[in-house]
N, CA, C and O atoms as CSV, one atom per row, in Angstrom:
chain,resi,resn,atom,element,x,y,z
A,1,MET,N,N,133.325,107.469,88.916
A,1,MET,CA,C,134.326,106.455,88.279
A,1,MET,C,C,134.404,105.071,89.264
A,1,MET,O,O,133.915,105.046,90.393
A,2,ALA,N,N,135.036,104.040,88.694
A,2,ALA,CA,C,134.470,103.277,88.987
A,2,ALA,C,C,136.502,102.749,90.323
A,2,ALA,O,O,137.700,102.957,90.133
A,3,LEU,N,N,136.086,102.401,90.907
A,3,LEU,CA,C,137.347,101.974,91.645
A,3,LEU,C,C,137.980,101.153,91.183
A,3,LEU,O,O,137.547,100.048,90.857
A,4,LEU,N,N,139.529,101.671,91.025
A,4,LEU,CA,C,140.646,101.787,91.315
A,4,LEU,C,C,141.561,101.166,91.796
A,4,LEU,O,O,142.428,101.754,92.443
A,5,HIS,N,N,141.602,99.328,91.523
A,5,HIS,CA,C,142.514,98.331,91.450
A,5,HIS,C,C,144.026,98.662,91.808
A,5,HIS,O,O,144.694,98.670,90.774
A,6,ILE,N,N,144.684,98.902,92.800
A,6,ILE,CA,C,146.176,98.671,93.009
A,6,ILE,C,C,146.670,97.715,92.796
A,6,ILE,O,O,146.330,96.943,93.692
A,7,LEU,N,N,147.381,97.185,92.047
A,7,LEU,CA,C,147.876,95.772,92.330
A,7,LEU,C,C,149.589,96.396,92.256
A,7,LEU,O,O,150.085,97.167,91.434
A,8,PHE,N,N,150.226,95.703,93.481
A,8,PHE,CA,C,151.718,95.372,93.726
A,8,PHE,C,C,151.818,94.395,93.502
A,8,PHE,O,O,151.014,93.471,93.632
A,9,GLY,N,N,153.295,94.423,92.945
A,9,GLY,CA,C,154.092,93.351,92.751
A,9,GLY,C,C,155.669,93.487,93.451
A,9,GLY,O,O,156.512,94.042,92.746
A,10,SER,N,N,155.909,93.208,94.227
A,10,SER,CA,C,156.740,93.306,95.423
A,10,SER,C,C,157.931,92.591,95.999
A,10,SER,O,O,157.314,91.943,96.844
A,11,GLN,N,N,159.320,92.194,96.180
A,11,GLN,CA,C,159.794,91.878,96.277
A,11,GLN,C,C,160.671,91.963,97.830
A,11,GLN,O,O,161.016,91.003,98.520
A,12,THR,N,N,160.852,93.161,98.055
A,12,THR,CA,C,161.585,93.640,99.275
A,12,THR,C,C,160.530,94.610,100.240
A,12,THR,O,O,160.693,94.926,101.419
A,13,GLY,N,N,159.307,94.996,99.252
A,13,GLY,CA,C,157.875,96.320,100.359
A,13,GLY,C,C,158.757,96.973,99.655
A,13,GLY,O,O,159.806,96.333,99.721
A,14,ASN,N,N,158.866,97.747,99.124
A,14,ASN,CA,C,158.768,98.910,98.188
A,14,ASN,C,C,157.887,99.637,97.632
A,14,ASN,O,O,157.423,100.769,97.766
A,15,ALA,N,N,157.682,98.263,96.625
A,15,ALA,CA,C,156.337,98.661,95.368
A,15,ALA,C,C,155.197,98.844,96.792
A,15,ALA,O,O,154.727,99.950,97.060
A,16,GLN,N,N,154.884,97.670,97.562
A,16,GLN,CA,C,154.133,97.610,98.338
A,16,GLN,C,C,153.444,98.605,99.513
A,16,GLN,O,O,152.339,98.715,100.045
A,17,ASN,N,N,154.840,99.302,99.603
A,17,ASN,CA,C,154.522,100.666,100.346
A,17,ASN,C,C,153.605,101.726,99.774
A,17,ASN,O,O,152.557,102.189,100.224
A,18,LEU,N,N,154.462,102.062,98.351
A,18,LEU,CA,C,154.632,103.023,97.528
A,18,LEU,C,C,152.437,102.681,96.874
A,18,LEU,O,O,151.592,103.550,97.091
A,19,ALA,N,N,152.277,102.072,96.552
A,19,ALA,CA,C,151.047,101.200,96.909
A,19,ALA,C,C,150.096,102.189,97.181
A,19,ALA,O,O,149.576,103.093,96.526
A,20,HIS,N,N,149.957,101.507,99.050
A,20,HIS,CA,C,149.359,101.720,99.967
A,20,HIS,C,C,149.666,103.956,99.880
A,20,HIS,O,O,148.702,104.680,100.129
A,21,GLN,N,N,150.982,104.547,99.536
A,21,GLN,CA,C,150.781,105.175,99.772
A,21,GLN,C,C,149.794,106.586,98.430
A,21,GLN,O,O,149.158,107.633,98.547
A,22,ILE,N,N,150.205,105.781,97.444
A,22,ILE,CA,C,149.346,106.361,96.731
A,22,ILE,C,C,147.539,105.734,96.562
A,22,ILE,O,O,146.657,106.111,95.791
A,23,SER,N,N,147.527,104.846,97.452
A,23,SER,CA,C,145.953,104.842,97.283
A,23,SER,C,C,145.175,105.502,98.599
A,23,SER,O,O,143.961,105.570,98.793
A,24,GLN,N,N,146.308,105.983,99.471
A,24,GLN,CA,C,145.708,107.433,100.663
A,24,GLN,C,C,146.235,108.483,100.037
A,24,GLN,O,O,146.615,109.452,100.694
A,25,GLU,N,N,146.325,108.453,98.841
A,25,GLU,CA,C,146.926,110.083,98.231
A,25,GLU,C,C,145.435,110.448,97.631
A,25,GLU,O,O,144.919,111.565,97.686
A,26,LEU,N,N,144.533,108.609,96.721
A,26,LEU,CA,C,143.957,109.306,95.667
A,26,LEU,C,C,142.573,109.053,96.662
A,26,LEU,O,O,141.448,109.059,96.162
A,27,ASP,N,N,142.781,108.848,98.013
A,27,ASP,CA,C,141.620,108.862,98.736
A,27,ASP,C,C,141.664,109.814,98.869
A,27,ASP,O,O,140.581,110.289,98.525
A,28,GLN,N,N,142.977,111.294,99.537
A,28,GLN,CA,C,142.417,112.494,99.635
A,28,GLN,C,C,141.714,113.042,98.544
A,28,GLN,O,O,140.833,113.887,98.700
A,29,SER,N,N,142.012,112.663,97.595
A,29,SER,CA,C,141.721,113.547,96.396
A,29,SER,C,C,140.118,113.226,95.932
A,29,SER,O,O,139.373,113.978,95.304
A,30,GLY,N,N,139.806,111.741,96.493
A,30,GLY,CA,C,138.066,111.677,96.539
A,30,GLY,C,C,137.911,110.043,95.485
A,30,GLY,O,O,136.826,109.475,95.362
A,31,ILE,N,N,138.875,109.659,95.001
A,31,ILE,CA,C,138.656,108.361,94.007
A,31,ILE,C,C,139.140,107.330,94.740
A,31,ILE,O,O,140.343,107.270,94.996
A,32,GLU,N,N,138.217,106.344,95.188
A,32,GLU,CA,C,138.076,105.207,95.852
A,32,GLU,C,C,139.267,104.615,95.071
A,32,GLU,O,O,139.730,105.051,94.017
A,33,SER,N,N,139.677,103.550,95.772
A,33,SER,CA,C,141.052,102.577,95.512
A,33,SER,C,C,140.881,101.213,96.117
A,33,SER,O,O,139.965,100.921,96.885
A,34,LEU,N,N,141.879,100.356,95.695
A,34,LEU,CA,C,141.910,99.391,96.863
A,34,LEU,C,C,143.362,98.460,96.420
A,34,LEU,O,O,143.878,98.222,95.329
A,35,VAL,N,N,143.659,98.142,97.598
A,35,VAL,CA,C,145.101,97.912,97.290
A,35,VAL,C,C,145.063,96.520,97.151
A,35,VAL,O,O,143.958,96.371,97.674
A,36,MET,N,N,145.442,95.273,96.823
A,36,MET,CA,C,146.089,93.993,96.621
A,36,MET,C,C,147.380,93.949,95.828
A,36,MET,O,O,147.900,94.572,94.902
A,37,ASP,N,N,147.811,92.344,97.072
A,37,ASP,CA,C,148.983,91.975,96.589
A,37,ASP,C,C,148.643,91.398,95.664
A,37,ASP,O,O,147.623,90.739,95.865
A,38,MET,N,N,149.449,91.275,93.717
A,38,MET,CA,C,149.115,90.056,93.175
A,38,MET,C,C,149.256,88.826,93.284
A,38,MET,O,O,148.873,88.123,92.349
A,39,GLY,N,N,149.767,88.301,94.298
A,39,GLY,CA,C,150.495,87.243,94.639
A,39,GLY,C,C,149.165,86.755,95.558
A,39,GLY,O,O,149.325,85.744,96.241
A,40,GLU,N,N,148.286,87.214,95.585
A,40,GLU,CA,C,147.134,86.946,96.230
A,40,GLU,C,C,145.533,87.164,95.726
A,40,GLU,O,O,144.573,87.043,96.486
A,41,VAL,N,N,145.447,87.473,94.443
A,41,VAL,CA,C,145.031,87.673,93.329
A,41,VAL,C,C,144.908,86.685,92.126
A,41,VAL,O,O,145.997,86.224,91.785
A,42,ASP,N,N,143.981,86.313,91.503
A,42,ASP,CA,C,144.337,85.318,90.360
A,42,ASP,C,C,144.251,86.263,89.360
A,42,ASP,O,O,143.537,87.261,89.460
A,43,PRO,N,N,145.085,85.952,88.194
A,43,PRO,CA,C,145.264,87.064,87.445
A,43,PRO,C,C,144.340,87.182,86.233
A,43,PRO,O,O,144.158,88.132,85.471
A,44,GLU,N,N,143.606,85.495,86.274
A,44,GLU,CA,C,141.997,85.832,85.443
A,44,GLU,C,C,140.882,86.701,86.273
A,44,GLU,O,O,139.699,86.412,86.094
A,45,SER,N,N,141.149,87.523,86.974
A,45,SER,CA,C,140.530,88.404,87.664
A,45,SER,C,C,140.376,89.585,87.281
A,45,SER,O,O,139.774,90.580,87.684
A,46,ILE,N,N,141.229,89.228,86.160
A,46,ILE,CA,C,141.564,91.282,85.564
A,46,ILE,C,C,140.553,91.225,84.471
A,46,ILE,O,O,140.612,92.108,83.616
A,47,HIS,N,N,139.379,90.056,84.357
A,47,HIS,CA,C,138.410,90.184,83.425
A,47,HIS,C,C,136.705,90.983,84.478
A,47,HIS,O,O,135.521,90.997,84.141
A,48,HIS,N,N,137.320,91.456,85.602
A,48,HIS,CA,C,136.026,91.808,86.668
A,48,HIS,C,C,136.566,92.889,86.774
A,48,HIS,O,O,136.009,93.516,87.676
A,49,PHE,N,N,138.047,93.920,85.944
A,49,PHE,CA,C,138.630,94.939,86.475
A,49,PHE,C,C,137.982,95.943,85.439
A,49,PHE,O,O,137.519,95.680,84.329
A,50,LYS,N,N,138.095,97.551,86.291
A,50,LYS,CA,C,137.594,97.972,84.591
A,50,LYS,C,C,138.710,99.349,84.992
A,50,LYS,O,O,138.661,100.321,84.238
A,51,ASN,N,N,139.129,99.362,85.503
A,51,ASN,CA,C,140.464,100.560,85.720
A,51,ASN,C,C,141.488,99.822,87.156
A,51,ASN,O,O,140.977,99.644,88.261
A,52,ILE,N,N,142.744,99.525,86.890
A,52,ILE,CA,C,144.481,99.019,87.252
A,52,ILE,C,C,145.209,100.364,86.900
A,52,ILE,O,O,145.242,101.285,86.084
A,53,LEU,N,N,145.809,99.840,88.133
A,53,LEU,CA,C,147.165,100.608,88.250
A,53,LEU,C,C,148.075,99.330,88.918
A,53,LEU,O,O,148.167,98.930,90.079
A,54,ILE,N,N,148.662,98.907,87.733
A,54,ILE,CA,C,150.199,98.177,88.998
A,54,ILE,C,C,151.172,98.600,89.057
A,54,ILE,O,O,151.711,99.056,88.048
A,55,VAL,N,N,151.837,98.612,90.405
A,55,VAL,CA,C,152.835,99.275,90.737
A,55,VAL,C,C,153.786,98.584,91.130
A,55,VAL,O,O,153.713,98.433,92.349
A,56,THR,N,N,154.819,97.989,90.594
A,56,THR,CA,C,155.585,96.244,90.144
A,56,THR,C,C,157.441,96.714,90.571
A,56,THR,O,O,157.925,97.751,90.117
A,57,SER,N,N,158.076,95.967,91.280
A,57,SER,CA,C,159.359,96.485,90.898
A,57,SER,C,C,159.931,95.512,89.783
A,57,SER,O,O,159.185,95.074,88.908
A,58,THR,N,N,161.530,95.126,89.853
A,58,THR,CA,C,161.962,94.486,88.978
A,58,THR,C,C,162.911,93.861,89.994
A,58,THR,O,O,163.528,94.300,90.965
A,59,TYR,N,N,162.785,92.577,89.360
A,59,TYR,CA,C,163.846,91.291,90.526
A,59,TYR,C,C,164.825,90.602,88.977
A,59,TYR,O,O,164.515,90.255,87.838
A,60,GLY,N,N,166.045,90.682,89.750
A,60,GLY,CA,C,167.172,90.156,88.322
A,60,GLY,C,C,167.340,90.697,87.897
A,60,GLY,O,O,167.467,91.918,87.999
A,61,ASP,N,N,167.482,89.453,86.644
A,61,ASP,CA,C,167.344,89.815,85.560
A,61,ASP,C,C,166.292,90.134,84.866
A,61,ASP,O,O,165.779,89.445,83.984
A,62,GLY,N,N,165.881,91.367,85.310
A,62,GLY,CA,C,164.563,91.769,84.808
A,62,GLY,C,C,162.724,90.780,84.334
A,62,GLY,O,O,161.820,90.667,83.506
A,63,GLU,N,N,163.310,90.294,85.764
A,63,GLU,CA,C,162.289,89.414,86.278
A,63,GLU,C,C,161.382,90.796,87.176
A,63,GLU,O,O,161.766,91.819,87.744
A,64,ALA,N,N,159.265,89.815,86.792
A,64,ALA,CA,C,158.379,90.254,87.596
A,64,ALA,C,C,159.222,89.752,89.326
A,64,ALA,O,O,160.185,88.988,89.384
A,65,PRO,N,N,158.747,90.217,90.203
A,65,PRO,CA,C,158.901,89.967,91.588
A,65,PRO,C,C,158.107,88.537,91.782
A,65,PRO,O,O,157.232,88.227,90.973
A,66,ASP,N,N,158.518,87.501,93.116
A,66,ASP,CA,C,157.942,86.926,93.291
A,66,ASP,C,C,156.398,85.904,93.089
A,66,ASP,O,O,156.035,84.787,92.719
A,67,ASN,N,N,155.711,87.589,93.785
A,67,ASN,CA,C,153.975,87.955,93.812
A,67,ASN,C,C,153.803,88.240,92.455
A,67,ASN,O,O,152.587,88.169,92.278
A,68,ALA,N,N,154.243,88.468,91.604
A,68,ALA,CA,C,153.524,88.520,90.656
A,68,ALA,C,C,154.127,88.033,89.321
A,68,ALA,O,O,153.990,88.583,88.228
A,69,SER,N,N,154.677,87.137,89.538
A,69,SER,CA,C,154.989,86.198,87.995
A,69,SER,C,C,154.200,85.455,87.712
A,69,SER,O,O,154.541,84.651,86.844
A,70,ASP,N,N,152.265,85.290,88.474
A,70,ASP,CA,C,151.904,84.218,88.099
A,70,ASP,C,C,150.910,85.444,86.850
A,70,ASP,O,O,150.258,85.243,85.825
A,71,TRP,N,N,151.234,86.553,87.565
A,71,TRP,CA,C,150.258,87.283,86.306
A,71,TRP,C,C,150.629,87.700,85.284
A,71,TRP,O,O,149.757,88.034,84.482
A,72,MET,N,N,152.398,87.885,84.810
A,72,MET,CA,C,153.320,88.333,83.848
A,72,MET,C,C,153.296,86.825,83.549
A,72,MET,O,O,154.268,87.530,83.280
A,73,SER,N,N,153.252,86.000,83.399
A,73,SER,CA,C,153.016,84.582,83.134
A,73,SER,C,C,151.491,84.619,82.376
A,73,SER,O,O,151.522,84.526,81.149
A,74,TYR,N,N,150.131,84.752,83.039
A,74,TYR,CA,C,149.736,84.982,82.064
A,74,TYR,C,C,148.982,85.882,80.833
A,74,TYR,O,O,148.429,85.740,79.743
A,75,LEU,N,N,149.470,87.163,82.063
A,75,LEU,CA,C,149.551,87.663,80.175
A,75,LEU,C,C,150.285,87.936,79.090
A,75,LEU,O,O,149.903,88.560,78.101
A,76,LYS,N,N,151.762,87.278,79.353
A,76,LYS,CA,C,152.622,87.104,78.607
A,76,LYS,C,C,152.140,85.825,77.301
A,76,LYS,O,O,152.280,85.981,76.088
A,77,PHE,N,N,151.616,84.718,77.930
A,77,PHE,CA,C,151.086,83.470,77.259
A,77,PHE,C,C,149.652,83.619,77.090
A,77,PHE,O,O,149.321,83.224,75.972
A,78,ALA,N,N,148.687,84.038,77.776
A,78,ALA,CA,C,147.645,84.506,77.357
A,78,ALA,C,C,147.793,84.998,75.657
A,78,ALA,O,O,148.352,85.988,75.185
A,79,ASP,N,N,146.893,83.634,74.836
A,79,ASP,CA,C,147.184,84.490,73.064
A,79,ASP,C,C,145.576,85.145,73.184
A,79,ASP,O,O,145.578,86.357,73.402
A,80,GLU,N,N,144.976,84.861,73.134
A,80,GLU,CA,C,143.828,85.223,73.235
A,80,GLU,C,C,143.006,86.188,73.621
A,80,GLU,O,O,141.910,86.566,73.209
A,81,LEU,N,N,143.849,86.592,74.648
A,81,LEU,CA,C,142.801,87.296,75.652
A,81,LEU,C,C,142.556,88.474,75.266
A,81,LEU,O,O,143.574,89.091,74.953
A,82,ASN,N,N,141.891,88.863,75.195
A,82,ASN,CA,C,141.244,90.325,75.278
A,82,ASN,C,C,140.497,92.024,76.139
A,82,ASN,O,O,139.406,92.594,76.171
A,83,LEU,N,N,141.510,92.185,76.551
A,83,LEU,CA,C,141.426,93.472,77.706
A,83,LEU,C,C,140.763,95.040,76.998
A,83,LEU,O,O,140.789,96.219,77.352
A,84,SER,N,N,140.277,94.393,76.004
A,84,SER,CA,C,139.593,96.368,75.647
A,84,SER,C,C,138.488,96.789,76.729
A,84,SER,O,O,137.930,97.832,76.388
A,85,HIS,N,N,137.957,96.192,78.103
A,85,HIS,CA,C,137.341,97.229,78.547
A,85,HIS,C,C,138.364,97.136,79.931
A,85,HIS,O,O,138.182,97.231,81.145
A,86,LEU,N,N,139.325,96.939,79.201
A,86,LEU,CA,C,140.442,98.188,80.874
A,86,LEU,C,C,141.134,98.967,80.641
A,86,LEU,O,O,141.891,98.959,79.671
A,87,ASN,N,N,141.041,99.865,81.503
A,87,ASN,CA,C,142.070,101.338,81.612
A,87,ASN,C,C,143.053,100.492,82.959
A,87,ASN,O,O,143.003,99.655,83.860
A,88,TYR,N,N,143.795,101.337,82.341
A,88,TYR,CA,C,145.428,100.815,82.913
A,88,TYR,C,C,146.234,101.911,82.937
A,88,TYR,O,O,145.979,102.857,82.191
A,89,SER,N,N,147.600,101.946,84.019
A,89,SER,CA,C,148.122,102.351,84.417
A,89,SER,C,C,149.880,101.337,85.173
A,89,SER,O,O,149.835,100.388,85.956
A,90,VAL,N,N,151.187,101.981,84.585
A,90,VAL,CA,C,152.092,101.429,85.679
A,90,VAL,C,C,152.821,102.270,85.872
A,90,VAL,O,O,153.182,103.204,85.155
A,91,LEU,N,N,153.188,101.860,87.279
A,91,LEU,CA,C,154.427,102.738,87.440
A,91,LEU,C,C,155.494,101.290,88.212
A,91,LEU,O,O,155.424,100.492,89.147
A,92,GLY,N,N,156.394,101.650,87.122
A,92,GLY,CA,C,158.193,100.698,87.476
A,92,GLY,C,C,158.677,101.241,88.626
A,92,GLY,O,O,158.568,102.430,88.925
A,93,LEU,N,N,159.310,100.239,89.403
A,93,LEU,CA,C,161.052,100.660,90.675
A,93,LEU,C,C,161.670,99.923,89.725
A,93,LEU,O,O,161.499,99.063,88.861
A,94,GLY,N,N,162.798,100.922,90.477
A,94,GLY,CA,C,164.249,99.856,89.757
A,94,GLY,C,C,165.206,100.673,90.175
A,94,GLY,O,O,165.018,101.441,91.118
A,95,ASP,N,N,166.176,100.611,89.616
A,95,ASP,CA,C,167.698,101.304,89.733
A,95,ASP,C,C,168.180,100.899,88.771
A,95,ASP,O,O,168.139,99.778,88.263
A,96,THR,N,N,168.944,102.326,88.306
A,96,THR,CA,C,168.675,102.812,87.187
A,96,THR,C,C,171.168,101.901,86.716
A,96,THR,O,O,171.905,101.678,85.756
A,97,TYR,N,N,171.175,101.820,88.094
A,97,TYR,CA,C,172.477,100.583,88.020
A,97,TYR,C,C,172.620,99.563,87.174
A,97,TYR,O,O,173.489,99.251,86.360
A,98,TYR,N,N,171.320,98.968,87.613
A,98,TYR,CA,C,171.178,97.728,86.446
A,98,TYR,C,C,170.396,97.772,85.328
A,98,TYR,O,O,169.417,98.495,85.141
A,99,PRO,N,N,171.113,96.560,84.227
A,99,PRO,CA,C,171.257,96.803,82.765
A,99,PRO,C,C,169.291,96.920,82.395
A,99,PRO,O,O,168.853,97.743,81.591
A,100,PHE,N,N,168.404,95.952,83.150
A,100,PHE,CA,C,167.212,96.113,82.854
A,100,PHE,C,C,166.632,96.642,84.037
A,100,PHE,O,O,166.470,96.080,85.120
A,101,PHE,N,N,166.369,97.680,83.722
A,101,PHE,CA,C,165.664,98.534,84.871
A,101,PHE,C,C,164.042,98.678,84.444
A,101,PHE,O,O,163.613,98.745,83.292
A,102,CYS,N,N,163.207,98.710,85.776
A,102,CYS,CA,C,162.269,98.948,85.808
A,102,CYS,C,C,161.438,97.953,84.515
A,102,CYS,O,O,160.361,98.391,84.108
A,103,GLN,N,N,162.040,96.488,83.845
A,103,GLN,CA,C,161.913,95.610,82.927
A,103,GLN,C,C,160.544,95.182,82.972
A,103,GLN,O,O,159.760,95.101,82.027
A,104,CYS,N,N,160.300,94.852,84.482
A,104,CYS,CA,C,158.978,94.019,84.665
A,104,CYS,C,C,157.855,95.120,84.441
A,104,CYS,O,O,156.890,94.758,83.767
A,105,GLY,N,N,157.867,96.638,85.006
A,105,GLY,CA,C,156.974,97.406,84.555
A,105,GLY,C,C,156.904,97.585,83.295
A,105,GLY,O,O,155.812,97.625,82.729
A,106,LYS,N,N,158.181,97.738,82.578
A,106,LYS,CA,C,158.188,97.468,80.632
A,106,LYS,C,C,157.146,96.685,80.113
A,106,LYS,O,O,156.496,96.965,79.106
A,107,ASP,N,N,156.969,95.449,81.005
A,107,ASP,CA,C,156.661,94.064,80.011
A,107,ASP,C,C,154.871,94.260,80.834
A,107,ASP,O,O,153.921,94.615,80.137
A,108,PHE,N,N,154.770,94.073,81.774
A,108,PHE,CA,C,153.100,94.834,82.402
A,108,PHE,C,C,152.658,95.576,80.964
A,108,PHE,O,O,152.158,95.115,79.938
A,109,ASP,N,N,152.976,96.635,81.263
A,109,ASP,CA,C,153.129,97.852,80.727
A,109,ASP,C,C,153.108,97.401,78.717
A,109,ASP,O,O,152.238,97.847,77.969
A,110,HIS,N,N,153.943,96.727,78.373
A,110,HIS,CA,C,153.621,96.217,76.722
A,110,HIS,C,C,152.262,94.701,76.560
A,110,HIS,O,O,151.452,94.550,75.646
A,111,TYR,N,N,152.493,93.706,77.945
A,111,TYR,CA,C,151.400,93.254,77.747
A,111,TYR,C,C,149.196,93.688,78.002
A,111,TYR,O,O,148.017,93.486,77.714
A,112,LEU,N,N,150.172,94.332,78.710
A,112,LEU,CA,C,147.988,94.749,79.187
A,112,LEU,C,C,147.669,95.782,77.611
A,112,LEU,O,O,146.527,95.758,77.152
A,113,SER,N,N,148.773,96.637,76.897
A,113,SER,CA,C,148.637,96.957,75.989
A,113,SER,C,C,148.170,96.001,74.384
A,113,SER,O,O,147.189,96.024,73.641
A,114,LYS,N,N,149.347,95.304,74.409
A,114,LYS,CA,C,148.885,94.213,73.445
A,114,LYS,C,C,147.316,93.482,73.608
A,114,LYS,O,O,146.625,93.324,72.602
A,115,HIS,N,N,147.047,93.244,74.366
A,115,HIS,CA,C,145.740,92.092,74.973
A,115,HIS,C,C,144.908,93.949,74.788
A,115,HIS,O,O,143.880,94.134,75.439
A,116,GLY,N,N,145.301,94.800,74.154
A,116,GLY,CA,C,143.550,95.719,74.384
A,116,GLY,C,C,143.550,96.715,74.986
A,116,GLY,O,O,142.897,97.703,74.648
A,117,GLY,N,N,144.613,96.616,76.450
A,117,GLY,CA,C,144.434,97.083,77.706
A,117,GLY,C,C,144.417,98.682,76.847
A,117,GLY,O,O,144.859,98.781,75.703
A,118,HIS,N,N,143.819,99.898,77.635
A,118,HIS,CA,C,143.981,101.788,77.674
A,118,HIS,C,C,145.044,102.277,78.922
A,118,HIS,O,O,145.144,102.357,80.146
A,119,SER,N,N,145.601,102.482,77.921
A,119,SER,CA,C,146.764,103.279,79.792
A,119,SER,C,C,145.751,104.502,79.361
A,119,SER,O,O,145.245,104.892,78.309
A,120,LEU,N,N,145.733,104.833,80.524
A,120,LEU,CA,C,145.186,105.851,81.065
A,120,LEU,C,C,145.879,107.071,81.594
A,120,LEU,O,O,145.305,108.148,81.755
A,121,VAL,N,N,147.045,106.864,81.834
A,121,VAL,CA,C,148.324,107.519,81.384
A,121,VAL,C,C,149.842,107.028,80.916
A,121,VAL,O,O,149.888,105.851,80.559
A,122,PRO,N,N,150.913,107.665,80.875
A,122,PRO,CA,C,152.237,107.181,80.704
A,122,PRO,C,C,152.423,106.089,81.477
A,122,PRO,O,O,151.525,106.011,82.317
A,123,ARG,N,N,153.528,104.862,81.575
A,123,ARG,CA,C,153.956,103.825,81.964
A,123,ARG,C,C,155.183,105.289,82.771
A,123,ARG,O,O,155.943,105.956,82.069
A,124,ILE,N,N,155.064,105.439,84.159
A,124,ILE,CA,C,156.568,105.630,84.492
A,124,ILE,C,C,157.220,105.007,85.229
A,124,ILE,O,O,156.548,104.430,86.084
A,125,ASP,N,N,159.117,104.734,85.331
A,125,ASP,CA,C,159.764,104.133,84.816
A,125,ASP,C,C,160.664,104.997,86.732
A,125,ASP,O,O,161.411,105.966,86.593
A,126,CYS,N,N,160.416,104.490,88.061
A,126,CYS,CA,C,161.227,104.693,88.613
A,126,CYS,C,C,162.743,104.971,89.273
A,126,CYS,O,O,163.433,104.367,88.451
A,127,ASP,N,N,163.234,105.256,89.787
A,127,ASP,CA,C,165.065,105.079,90.251
A,127,ASP,C,C,164.312,105.218,91.704
A,127,ASP,O,O,163.173,105.460,92.103
A,128,LEU,N,N,165.767,104.890,92.338
A,128,LEU,CA,C,166.258,104.693,93.799
A,128,LEU,C,C,164.825,105.569,94.740
A,128,LEU,O,O,164.027,105.128,95.567
A,129,TYR,N,N,165.003,106.931,94.145
A,129,TYR,CA,C,164.573,108.356,95.205
A,129,TYR,C,C,162.757,108.190,93.977
A,129,TYR,O,O,162.140,109.099,93.421
A,130,TYR,N,N,162.561,107.168,93.988
A,130,TYR,CA,C,161.012,107.437,93.787
A,130,TYR,C,C,159.891,108.709,94.130
A,130,TYR,O,O,159.022,109.273,93.466
A,131,GLU,N,N,160.367,108.827,95.437
A,131,GLU,CA,C,159.234,109.937,96.434
A,131,GLU,C,C,159.617,111.468,95.382
A,131,GLU,O,O,158.764,112.355,95.373
A,132,GLU,N,N,160.547,111.603,94.789
A,132,GLU,CA,C,160.701,112.787,94.189
A,132,GLU,C,C,160.344,112.587,92.583
A,132,GLU,O,O,160.166,113.594,91.898
A,133,GLN,N,N,160.255,111.419,92.065
A,133,GLN,CA,C,159.678,111.536,90.478
A,133,GLN,C,C,158.285,110.805,90.194
A,133,GLN,O,O,157.973,110.597,89.021
A,134,TYR,N,N,157.070,110.237,91.690
A,134,TYR,CA,C,155.942,110.157,91.185
A,134,TYR,C,C,155.561,110.871,91.371
A,134,TYR,O,O,155.638,111.102,90.164
A,135,GLY,N,N,154.936,111.978,91.874
A,135,GLY,CA,C,154.151,113.313,92.050
A,135,GLY,C,C,153.574,113.632,91.017
A,135,GLY,O,O,152.354,113.581,90.862
A,136,PRO,N,N,154.564,114.079,90.013
A,136,PRO,CA,C,153.643,115.087,88.989
A,136,PRO,C,C,153.097,114.140,88.272
A,136,PRO,O,O,152.189,114.559,87.554
A,137,TRP,N,N,153.413,112.470,88.161
A,137,TRP,CA,C,152.659,111.309,87.053
A,137,TRP,C,C,151.510,111.331,87.821
A,137,TRP,O,O,150.467,111.767,87.332
A,138,LEU,N,N,151.578,110.750,89.429
A,138,LEU,CA,C,150.007,110.932,90.487
A,138,LEU,C,C,149.168,112.297,89.671
A,138,LEU,O,O,148.137,112.475,89.022
A,139,ASN,N,N,149.952,112.826,90.008
A,139,ASN,CA,C,148.634,114.268,89.963
A,139,ASN,C,C,147.904,114.091,88.612
A,139,ASN,O,O,146.711,114.353,88.465
A,140,GLU,N,N,148.751,113.604,87.596
A,140,GLU,CA,C,148.490,113.901,85.702
A,140,GLU,C,C,147.424,112.808,85.609
A,140,GLU,O,O,146.672,112.949,84.644
A,141,LEU,N,N,147.129,111.494,86.582
A,141,LEU,CA,C,146.376,109.959,87.353
A,141,LEU,C,C,145.607,110.660,87.688
A,141,LEU,O,O,144.671,110.882,86.920
A,142,ILE,N,N,145.659,111.318,88.977
A,142,ILE,CA,C,144.192,112.065,88.886
A,142,ILE,C,C,143.097,113.043,88.408
A,142,ILE,O,O,141.876,113.199,88.412
A,143,LYS,N,N,144.188,113.580,88.017
A,143,LYS,CA,C,143.347,114.632,86.469
A,143,LYS,C,C,142.285,113.880,85.795
A,143,LYS,O,O,141.072,114.089,85.786
A,144,VAL,N,N,143.146,112.745,85.098
A,144,VAL,CA,C,142.615,111.632,83.682
A,144,VAL,C,C,141.460,110.893,84.592
A,144,VAL,O,O,140.356,110.737,84.070
A,145,LEU,N,N,141.726,110.343,86.203
A,145,LEU,CA,C,140.799,109.819,86.397
A,145,LEU,C,C,139.752,110.301,86.819
A,145,LEU,O,O,138.752,109.608,86.628
A,146,LYS,N,N,139.552,111.723,87.585
A,146,LYS,CA,C,138.641,112.679,88.229
A,146,LYS,C,C,137.809,112.864,86.717
A,146,LYS,O,O,136.665,112.410,86.754
A,147,ASP,N,N,138.288,113.551,85.220
A,147,ASP,CA,C,138.027,113.785,84.355
A,147,ASP,C,C,137.414,113.092,83.643
A,147,ASP,O,O,136.841,113.662,82.714
A,148,ARG,N,N,137.243,111.336,83.785
A,148,ARG,CA,C,136.594,110.512,83.639
A,148,ARG,C,C,135.021,110.170,84.096
A,148,ARG,O,O,133.938,109.832,83.616
A,149,SER,N,N,135.678,110.504,85.391
A,149,SER,CA,C,134.108,110.079,86.318
A,149,SER,C,C,133.277,111.102,85.942
A,149,SER,O,O,132.123,110.813,86.260
A,150,ARG,N,N,133.357,112.217,85.382
A,150,ARG,CA,C,132.511,113.291,84.568
A,150,ARG,C,C,132.259,113.268,83.254
A,150,ARG,O,O,131.710,114.029,82.457
A,151,GLU,N,N,132.787,112.214,83.205
A,151,GLU,CA,C,132.221,111.314,81.776
A,151,GLU,C,C,131.118,110.639,81.722
A,151,GLU,O,O,130.807,110.046,80.689
């Protein structure tokens, strides 16, 4: 299995913390991962990644967090972008109180798919109590990643 790059978009630190927590759980399962701040990674580096997980919150009226806005713009406006080499998954964090619940995660999922990326497992949209929600999803992601490593 190739390295899983875990990219986080976080305004308040929740997505960042969860990205590191997921990385620890993956490592314990024998899956190598690397956590990266989207604000510190050039969006064009996506052409060098094979497997990514985006963990992102949503800010304001459905926008990307500040550190993920360049990535969102790149994926949204790059007309000729070909991501057919990319396997991805998205975990969105939000609050169902807001009308644009997990919109940033939904948008990342949409643009990655639109440009030919292959979803490893369906996107999950988590509410405030994500600790209770993402466990079964992460177990499915681990299963898929392990199955792919045997191919």
